[in-house]
Each structure stands twice: as structure tokens, then as C-alpha cells.
TIMI-2910 file (N, C-alpha, C, CB; in pm, 1 decimal, decimal comma, always signed):
<rs>
+----------+----------+----------+----------+----------+----------+----------+----------+----------+----------+----------+----------+------+
!      n_x !      n_y !      n_z !     ca_x !     ca_y !     ca_z !      c_x !      c_y !      c_z !     cb_x !     cb_y !     cb_z ! resn !
+----------+----------+----------+----------+----------+----------+----------+----------+----------+----------+----------+----------+------+
!  -2123,1 !  -1294,4 !  -1359,2 !  -2112,5 !  -1206,3 !  -1252,0 !  -1981,7 !  -1226,7 !  -1176,3 !  -2228,8 !  -1222,3 !  -1163,5 !  Met !
!  -1910,7 !  -1114,2 !  -1145,9 !  -1782,7 !  -1127,0 !  -1083,6 !  -1793,7 !  -1119,3 !   -925,7 !  -1689,5 !  -1016,6 !  -1138,5 !  Ser !
!  -1704,3 !  -1191,9 !   -863,3 !  -1694,8 !  -1190,4 !   -718,6 !  -1590,4 !  -1097,7 !   -672,2 !  -1668,1 !  -1325,1 !   -665,8 !  Asn !
!  -1543,5 !  -1010,4 !   -755,6 !  -1428,0 !   -919,2 !   -713,0 !  -1499,5 !   -779,3 !   -669,8 !  -1312,1 !   -896,3 !   -844,4 !  Val !
!  -1460,0 !   -737,7 !   -553,8 !  -1509,2 !   -614,9 !   -488,2 !  -1382,6 !   -530,8 !   -455,5 !  -1596,9 !   -648,5 !   -353,9 !  Tyr !
!  -1338,8 !   -460,4 !   -540,7 !  -1213,2 !   -384,0 !   -525,1 !  -1216,8 !   -279,2 !   -420,4 !  -1177,0 !   -320,3 !   -651,2 !  Pro !
!  -1334,1 !   -222,3 !   -394,8 !  -1341,4 !   -104,5 !   -302,0 !  -1363,4 !   -147,7 !   -159,3 !  -1454,8 !     -8,4 !   -343,3 !  Leu !
!  -1392,8 !   -274,1 !   -130,6 !  -1416,3 !   -314,2 !     +2,8 !  -1283,2 !   -319,8 !    +84,5 !  -1487,0 !   -448,6 !     +2,6 !  Leu !
!  -1281,3 !   -257,4 !   +202,7 !  -1153,0 !   -258,6 !   +283,0 !  -1121,0 !   -390,2 !   +340,2 !  -1158,5 !   -160,4 !   +396,0 !  Pro !
!  -1003,6 !   -409,3 !   +370,6 !   -959,9 !   -544,8 !   +439,7 !   -972,0 !   -510,1 !   +595,1 !   -792,0 !   -596,2 !   +395,7 !  Lys !
!  -1040,3 !   -593,5 !   +659,0 !  -1065,4 !   -579,1 !   +807,2 !   -970,9 !   -669,7 !   +889,1 !  -1215,9 !   -615,4 !   +841,8 !  Leu !
!   -925,1 !   -626,4 !   +990,6 !   -836,7 !   -714,7 !  +1070,7 !   -894,1 !   -735,7 !  +1217,1 !   -690,0 !   -651,3 !  +1077,4 !  Ala !
!   -917,8 !   -860,2 !  +1251,1 !   -966,8 !   -895,6 !  +1376,3 !   -865,8 !   -986,3 !  +1454,4 !  -1099,4 !   -962,7 !  +1358,6 !  Leu !
!   -865,8 !   -975,5 !  +1585,0 !   -773,4 !  -1073,7 !  +1655,3 !   -842,2 !  -1206,9 !  +1656,5 !   -737,6 !  -1028,5 !  +1805,6 !  Asn !
!   -755,6 !  -1308,1 !  +1607,5 !   -802,3 !  -1439,8 !  +1601,4 !   -857,8 !  -1509,0 !  +1722,0 !   -703,9 !  -1511,9 !  +1556,5 !  Arg !
!   -788,2 !  -1481,8 !  +1842,2 !   -826,0 !  -1529,6 !  +1966,6 !   -960,5 !  -1469,0 !  +2009,1 !   -718,9 !  -1501,5 !  +2065,1 !  Arg !
!   -986,0 !  -1340,4 !  +1984,2 !  -1105,8 !  -1266,7 !  +2015,0 !  -1220,8 !  -1339,9 !  +1940,0 !  -1092,7 !  -1112,4 !  +1972,6 !  Phe !
!  -1210,6 !  -1368,6 !  +1811,6 !  -1315,0 !  -1427,2 !  +1729,3 !  -1334,5 !  -1575,2 !  +1776,2 !  -1276,8 !  -1418,2 !  +1573,8 !  Val !
!  -1228,0 !  -1649,9 !  +1798,6 !  -1241,7 !  -1783,8 !  +1849,2 !  -1313,4 !  -1791,5 !  +1994,8 !  -1099,4 !  -1846,1 !  +1854,7 !  Arg !
!  -1277,0 !  -1702,4 !  +2086,3 !  -1339,7 !  -1708,3 !  +2208,1 !  -1488,7 !  -1670,1 !  +2199,5 !  -1268,1 !  -1623,6 !  +2300,9 !  Asp !
!  -1521,9 !  -1575,1 !  +2110,7 !  -1662,2 !  -1521,6 !  +2085,1 !  -1743,7 !  -1636,7 !  +2033,3 !  -1664,5 !  -1398,8 !  +1978,9 !  Phe !
!  -1690,7 !  -1708,0 !  +1926,8 !  -1760,4 !  -1821,5 !  +1866,9 !  -1777,9 !  -1942,3 !  +1955,8 !  -1689,5 !  -1862,9 !  +1747,4 !  Leu !
!  -1680,6 !  -1958,5 !  +2048,9 !  -1690,6 !  -2071,6 !  +2141,1 !  -1774,5 !  -2050,0 !  +2260,3 !  -1560,6 !  -2109,5 !  +2185,7 !  Asp !
!  -1804,3 !  -1918,4 !  +2290,9 !  -1888,7 !  -1883,1 !  +2404,7 !  -2036,7 !  -1940,8 !  +2399,0 !  -1893,7 !  -1731,0 !  +2413,6 !  Ala !
!  -2090,8 !  -1976,4 !  +2513,2 !  -2228,3 !  -2019,7 !  +2510,5 !  -2312,8 !  -1906,1 !  +2467,9 !  -2273,3 !  -2072,9 !  +2644,2 !  Ala !
!  -2418,9 !  -1936,6 !  +2389,0 !  -2517,5 !  -1837,1 !  +2352,8 !  -2629,8 !  -1830,9 !  +2445,7 !  -2567,9 !  -1861,0 !  +2220,5 !  Glu !
!  -2689,6 !  -1714,3 !  +2469,1 !  -2660,3 !  -1585,6 !  +2404,6 !  -2535,9 !  -1522,0 !  +2459,0 !  -2775,6 !  -1490,9 !  +2421,1 !  Pro !
!  -2463,2 !  -1449,2 !  +2377,2 !  -2347,4 !  -1378,7 !  +2426,5 !  -2315,7 !  -1256,6 !  +2347,6 !  -2231,3 !  -1466,9 !  +2427,8 !  Cys !
!  -2246,4 !  -1168,5 !  +2412,9 !  -2199,4 !  -1043,5 !  +2355,0 !  -2054,6 !  -1018,7 !  +2379,1 !  -2277,0 !   -930,3 !  +2407,8 !  Cys !
!  -1983,0 !   -951,1 !  +2280,2 !  -1845,0 !   -923,1 !  +2300,3 !  -1817,0 !   -779,1 !  +2255,9 !  -1757,7 !  -1024,0 !  +2224,5 !  Ala !
!  -1714,9 !   -719,0 !  +2331,4 !  -1663,5 !   -583,2 !  +2290,7 !  -1526,9 !   -604,0 !  +2236,0 !  -1659,9 !   -478,7 !  +2411,5 !  Leu !
!  -1489,6 !   -540,1 !  +2140,8 !  -1352,0 !   -547,9 !  +2089,6 !  -1316,3 !   -437,1 !  +1999,3 !  -1330,3 !   -674,0 !  +2018,8 !  Gly !
!  -1215,6 !   -457,2 !  +1920,7 !  -1167,8 !   -340,0 !  +1832,7 !  -1143,9 !   -406,4 !  +1695,0 !  -1025,4 !   -263,8 !  +1892,0 !  Val !
!  -1187,3 !   -342,4 !  +1591,6 !  -1161,6 !   -385,7 !  +1451,6 !  -1074,5 !   -283,1 !  +1389,4 !  -1293,5 !   -404,0 !  +1368,3 !  Ile !
!   -982,9 !   -321,4 !  +1296,4 !   -890,4 !   -228,4 !  +1238,0 !   -917,5 !   -229,6 !  +1090,6 !   -742,9 !   -263,7 !  +1270,6 !  Glu !
!   -928,3 !   -111,4 !  +1027,1 !   -940,6 !    -86,9 !   +891,5 !   -850,2 !    +11,4 !   +853,1 !  -1068,7 !    -51,9 !   +855,2 !  Glu !
!   -759,1 !     -6,8 !   +755,9 !   -658,2 !    +94,8 !   +705,7 !   -587,5 !   +155,9 !   +821,3 !   -725,4 !   +208,1 !   +620,6 !  Arg !
!   -546,1 !    +74,2 !   +912,8 !   -464,7 !   +104,5 !  +1024,0 !   -536,9 !   +202,1 !  +1121,3 !   -333,3 !   +161,9 !   +975,5 !  Lys !
!   -666,3 !   +203,2 !  +1112,2 !   -753,4 !   +286,9 !  +1198,2 !   -831,3 !   +193,3 !  +1289,1 !   -852,1 !   +377,9 !  +1112,2 !  Gln !
!   -831,8 !   +207,1 !  +1416,1 !   -899,6 !   +125,1 !  +1511,8 !  -1045,8 !   +176,3 !  +1530,6 !   -821,6 !   +124,9 !  +1646,1 !  Ala !
!  -1141,3 !    +83,2 !  +1524,8 !  -1277,2 !   +117,8 !  +1558,0 !  -1339,6 !    +23,1 !  +1660,3 !  -1359,6 !   +119,8 !  +1433,9 !  Tyr !
!  -1426,8 !    +72,1 !  +1742,4 !  -1491,9 !    -19,5 !  +1840,3 !  -1577,5 !   -122,7 !  +1772,6 !  -1577,7 !    +58,8 !  +1939,1 !  Pro !
!  -1590,6 !   -241,2 !  +1827,8 !  -1670,2 !   -351,3 !  +1770,1 !  -1761,3 !   -407,7 !  +1888,4 !  -1571,3 !   -468,9 !  +1705,7 !  Leu !
!  -1890,2 !   -415,3 !  +1856,5 !  -1986,8 !   -470,1 !  +1951,6 !  -2056,0 !   -582,6 !  +1879,2 !  -2089,8 !   -361,1 !  +2003,6 !  Leu !
!  -2034,8 !   -709,9 !  +1923,0 !  -2080,5 !   -824,3 !  +1854,3 !  -2182,3 !   -892,9 !  +1946,2 !  -1962,6 !   -917,4 !  +1815,1 !  Ala !
!  -2283,1 !   -944,1 !  +1874,6 !  -2395,0 !  -1004,1 !  +1940,4 !  -2428,7 !  -1143,8 !  +1878,2 !  -2515,7 !   -909,1 !  +1932,1 !  Leu !
!  -2443,1 !  -1249,1 !  +1964,2 !  -2491,8 !  -1384,7 !  +1921,3 !  -2614,0 !  -1411,9 !  +2006,2 !  -2379,5 !  -1501,6 !  +1939,9 !  Arg !
!  -2732,5 !  -1389,0 !  +1951,7 !  -2851,7 !  -1406,3 !  +2040,8 !  -2889,2 !  -1546,2 !  +2065,1 !  -2969,3 !  -1337,8 !  +1984,9 !  Pro !
!  -2834,4 !  -1646,1 !  +1992,7 !  -2869,7 !  -1788,2 !  +2020,6 !  -2984,2 !  -1836,9 !  +1940,5 !  -2902,0 !  -1807,5 !  +2164,6 !  Gly !
!  -3042,5 !  -1759,7 !  +1859,2 !  -3151,7 !  -1793,4 !  +1769,1 !  -3127,1 !  -1739,1 !  +1636,8 !  -3281,6 !  -1744,8 !  +1819,2 !  Val !
!  -3173,4 !  -1797,5 !  +1531,6 !  -3162,7 !  -1740,6 !  +1393,4 !  -3260,9 !  -1625,1 !  +1378,7 !  -3191,7 !  -1850,6 !  +1283,1 !  Val !
!  -3212,7 !  -1515,9 !  +1347,7 !  -3296,5 !  -1398,8 !  +1318,2 !  -3351,7 !  -1400,7 !  +1182,7 !  -3221,4 !  -1274,6 !  +1336,0 !  Leu !
!  -3484,2 !  -1391,9 !  +1167,4 !  -3551,4 !  -1401,4 !  +1046,0 !  -3502,5 !  -1293,4 !   +942,6 !  -3698,1 !  -1390,2 !  +1072,6 !  Pro !
!  -3501,8 !  -1323,2 !   +819,1 !  -3448,1 !  -1223,0 !   +718,2 !  -3528,3 !  -1097,6 !   +718,3 !  -3447,9 !  -1281,0 !   +574,8 !  Asp !
!  -3659,8 !  -1098,3 !   +738,2 !  -3740,9 !   -983,9 !   +738,3 !  -3707,1 !   -890,8 !   +860,5 !  -3886,5 !  -1027,1 !   +738,9 !  His !
!  -3636,4 !   -940,0 !   +961,4 !  -3602,3 !   -859,4 !  +1069,5 !  -3458,2 !   -802,4 !  +1059,5 !  -3620,3 !   -937,3 !  +1192,6 !  Cys !
!  -3374,1 !   -864,8 !   +980,9 !  -3231,7 !   -821,2 !   +968,1 !  -3213,9 !   -737,4 !   +835,4 !  -3132,9 !   -950,6 !   +967,5 !  Thr !
!  -3301,1 !   -742,5 !   +740,8 !  -3267,1 !   -669,7 !   +618,2 !  -3272,3 !   -521,9 !   +631,3 !  -3356,1 !   -709,3 !   +509,9 !  Glu !
!  -3334,9 !   -471,0 !   +739,3 !  -3331,7 !   -329,3 !   +761,4 !  -3244,9 !   -292,9 !   +882,6 !  -3472,1 !   -277,5 !   +779,3 !  His !
!  -3162,8 !   -373,7 !   +919,3 !  -3074,0 !   -351,6 !  +1034,7 !  -3139,3 !   -363,1 !  +1173,7 !  -3013,7 !   -217,1 !  +1022,7 !  Gly !
!  -3085,5 !   -295,4 !  +1272,8 !  -3141,7 !   -295,1 !  +1401,5 !  -3121,6 !   -162,5 !  +1468,6 !  -3085,1 !   -403,6 !  +1481,7 !  Phe !
!  -3192,4 !   -142,5 !  +1571,4 !  -3173,1 !     -9,1 !  +1652,4 !  -3088,8 !    -50,8 !  +1775,2 !  -3322,8 !    +63,3 !  +1702,2 !  Glu !
!  -2988,1 !    +43,4 !  +1804,9 !  -2911,9 !    +19,8 !  +1923,7 !  -2924,7 !   +135,0 !  +2014,8 !  -2769,4 !     -6,5 !  +1892,4 !  Leu !
!  -2957,2 !    +90,9 !  +2137,0 !  -2967,9 !   +199,0 !  +2250,6 !  -2862,0 !   +161,8 !  +2352,4 !  -3120,0 !   +204,0 !  +2324,5 !  Gly !
!  -2823,7 !   +262,0 !  +2429,1 !  -2728,9 !   +243,4 !  +2533,3 !  -2748,2 !   +338,9 !  +2648,9 !  -2594,1 !   +256,8 !  +2479,3 !  His !
!  -2698,3 !   +313,1 !  +2758,3 !  -2700,8 !   +386,5 !  +2876,5 !  -2598,3 !   +347,3 !  +2978,7 !  -2828,4 !   +377,4 !  +2931,7 !  Ser !
!  -2567,7 !   +432,3 !  +3072,1 !  -2480,7 !   +407,8 !  +3180,5 !  -2555,7 !   +419,9 !  +3308,5 !  -2364,8 !   +499,5 !  +3177,3 !  Val !
!  -2560,9 !   +321,9 !  +3400,3 !  -2629,8 !   +326,0 !  +3521,2 !  -2532,9 !   +310,5 !  +3634,9 !  -2735,1 !   +222,8 !  +3524,5 !  Leu !
!  -2559,6 !   +381,2 !  +3745,9 !  -2475,9 !   +365,7 !  +3862,2 !  -2471,8 !   +481,8 !  +3950,0 !  -2343,9 !   +334,3 !  +3823,7 !  Gly !
!  -2376,9 !   +483,3 !  +4045,1 !  -2355,2 !   +589,5 !  +4135,1 !  -2212,1 !   +580,5 !  +4172,3 !  -2447,9 !   +584,4 !  +4255,8 !  Asp !
!  -2165,2 !   +632,0 !  +4292,4 !  -2026,1 !   +641,4 !  +4328,6 !  -1983,1 !   +499,1 !  +4368,2 !  -2002,5 !   +746,8 !  +4445,6 !  Ser !
!  -2065,2 !   +402,6 !  +4388,3 !  -2024,3 !   +269,9 !  +4428,5 !  -2021,3 !   +163,0 !  +4318,6 !  -2112,7 !   +225,3 !  +4533,9 !  Lys !
!  -2097,4 !   +191,5 !  +4210,9 !  -2102,9 !    +81,3 !  +4105,1 !  -2138,5 !   +155,2 !  +3973,4 !  -2216,7 !    -39,0 !  +4141,5 !  Tyr !
!  -2108,2 !    +87,5 !  +3860,9 !  -2142,9 !   +136,1 !  +3729,4 !  -2171,6 !    +18,4 !  +3639,2 !  -2031,3 !   +223,6 !  +3671,5 !  Glu !
!  -2276,4 !    +28,8 !  +3566,9 !  -2314,7 !    -69,3 !  +3470,1 !  -2340,2 !     -4,5 !  +3335,2 !  -2436,4 !   -144,3 !  +3517,0 !  Ile !
!  -2292,7 !    -68,3 !  +3227,8 !  -2317,1 !    -18,3 !  +3095,9 !  -2435,1 !   -111,6 !  +3030,0 !  -2176,3 !    -20,9 !  +3009,0 !  Val !
!  -2532,0 !    -40,9 !  +2983,0 !  -2645,3 !   -113,0 !  +2917,0 !  -2647,3 !    -97,7 !  +2765,8 !  -2778,1 !    -63,2 !  +2972,2 !  His !
!  -2655,8 !   -200,2 !  +2694,7 !  -2685,1 !   -200,1 !  +2550,1 !  -2816,1 !   -264,7 !  +2515,1 !  -2576,4 !   -269,6 !  +2475,8 !  Phe !
!  -2892,8 !   -214,5 !  +2424,4 !  -3025,7 !   -273,8 !  +2377,9 !  -3020,8 !   -288,5 !  +2231,0 !  -3150,5 !   -184,5 !  +2417,8 !  Ala !
!  -3031,8 !   -407,4 !  +2181,8 !  -3040,6 !   -435,2 !  +2041,6 !  -3191,5 !   -466,1 !  +2006,6 !  -2944,4 !   -555,8 !  +2003,8 !  Phe !
!  -3249,2 !   -379,7 !  +1923,2 !  -3394,9 !   -399,5 !  +1887,7 !  -3397,5 !   -442,1 !  +1740,1 !  -3484,4 !   -262,9 !  +1911,4 !  Glu !
!  -3452,9 !   -565,0 !  +1719,2 !  -3476,8 !   -607,8 !  +1576,6 !  -3623,1 !   -610,2 !  +1563,3 !  -3412,7 !   -750,5 !  +1539,0 !  Phe !
!  -3662,6 !   -499,3 !  +1492,6 !  -3808,6 !   -454,0 !  +1478,6 !  -3899,8 !   -575,0 !  +1436,3 !  -3821,2 !   -334,3 !  +1366,4 !  Gly !
!  -3998,7 !   -594,8 !  +1506,6 !  -4097,2 !   -694,8 !  +1495,2 !  -4055,8 !   -832,6 !  +1539,1 !  -4140,7 !   -699,5 !  +1361,8 !  Gly !
!  -3941,4 !   -843,5 !  +1603,3 !  -3895,7 !   -981,7 !  +1632,1 !  -3862,6 !   -988,5 !  +1788,5 !  -3762,9 !  -1020,6 !  +1539,2 !  Phe !
!  -3758,2 !   -913,7 !  +1828,8 !  -3711,0 !   -925,3 !  +1962,2 !  -3615,7 !   -811,7 !  +1999,1 !  -3645,0 !  -1057,1 !  +1980,3 !  Ala !
!  -3607,0 !   -781,7 !  +2126,4 !  -3506,1 !   -694,4 !  +2181,2 !  -3418,9 !   -772,5 !  +2270,6 !  -3566,4 !   -577,9 !  +2254,3 !  Thr !
!  -3291,0 !   -753,1 !  +2259,9 !  -3188,4 !   -815,9 !  +2344,4 !  -3112,6 !   -709,2 !  +2420,1 !  -3090,9 !   -901,3 !  +2260,0 !  Tyr !
!  -3107,3 !   -727,3 !  +2560,5 !  -3048,0 !   -635,1 !  +2647,2 !  -2919,6 !   -697,3 !  +2703,0 !  -3145,0 !   -594,6 !  +2756,8 !  Asn !
!  -2816,0 !   -615,2 !  +2708,1 !  -2687,8 !   -662,3 !  +2752,2 !  -2639,0 !   -567,8 !  +2865,8 !  -2585,9 !   -667,7 !  +2631,9 !  Val !
!  -2601,0 !   -622,9 !  +2984,9 !  -2551,4 !   -542,5 !  +3088,0 !  -2404,7 !   -579,2 !  +3112,5 !  -2636,1 !   -557,9 !  +3212,6 !  Leu !
!  -2310,8 !   -479,7 !  +3111,3 !  -2168,9 !   -501,8 !  +3127,9 !  -2122,3 !   -426,4 !  +3251,7 !  -2090,3 !   -457,2 !  +3002,0 !  Leu !
!  -2026,5 !   -483,0 !  +3324,0 !  -1962,4 !   -425,2 !  +3440,1 !  -1830,6 !   -380,5 !  +3382,2 !  -1947,4 !   -527,3 !  +3565,1 !  Asn !
!  -1812,6 !   -253,8 !  +3367,3 !  -1681,6 !   -198,6 !  +3309,7 !  -1559,1 !   -217,4 !  +3399,8 !  -1696,0 !    -47,2 !  +3282,0 !  Pro !
!  -1588,4 !   -257,3 !  +3530,9 !  -1476,2 !   -286,6 !  +3626,3 !  -1425,3 !   -430,8 !  +3609,3 !  -1523,1 !   -264,8 !  +3775,2 !  Ser !
!  -1491,9 !   -509,5 !  +3530,1 !  -1467,1 !   -658,9 !  +3514,7 !  -1410,9 !   -679,9 !  +3372,3 !  -1605,6 !   -748,0 !  +3537,1 !  Asp !
!  -1276,0 !   -694,6 !  +3361,2 !  -1226,7 !   -710,0 !  +3226,2 !  -1263,1 !   -844,1 !  +3171,6 !  -1078,3 !   -690,7 !  +3220,8 !  Pro !
+----------+----------+----------+----------+----------+----------+----------+----------+----------+----------+----------+----------+------+
</rs>
């Protein structure tokens, strides 16, 4: 069996972004940008702090999002649901870089 995958694109990530994400205390979430064929795409990464069972990850996950707030504040909410295992909620303050 060959390990050559000629059609897979080369992805580019910022090294400091990856290092900071891997060094962060779990659970954690990160927002970033991934580049493929000189096209930038948003990246949403999650480290839940536990090993997710294979039966929960083989079908992927469901992602929900919402924006909460008024004229004084704004919060971005992401929900990662791994069917039959757990749901992880992330709250982000878009005013805090």
C-alpha cells in the first residue's frame, strides 16, 4: 500500500498559532486562518481536554453558532456536539483580541 496522496492540498498554518494552541490549558478553543492554494479560510479549533471515543468522531460533529448581545456588549457562541458523548460550548468576546 502506498502512502502517497497526490491530490491532497498543502495546508499552511502559522507556527506560533499552533504552538500557542497546543500549549494552552485544556479545554481550549482557537480561531485562526488556514491557507490552501493561496486562499484563506477560517479555522475553528477545539481541544476538549478529554479523548473523544472513536464512535463519536467517526461521523463528525454538529456545529451551532449564535451572536448574543445588545448595544453595550456582544458575545459569539459556538456549540460543538459530538453525538452520544458531549456538547462543548464556547463563548467569545469579539472585542477582546
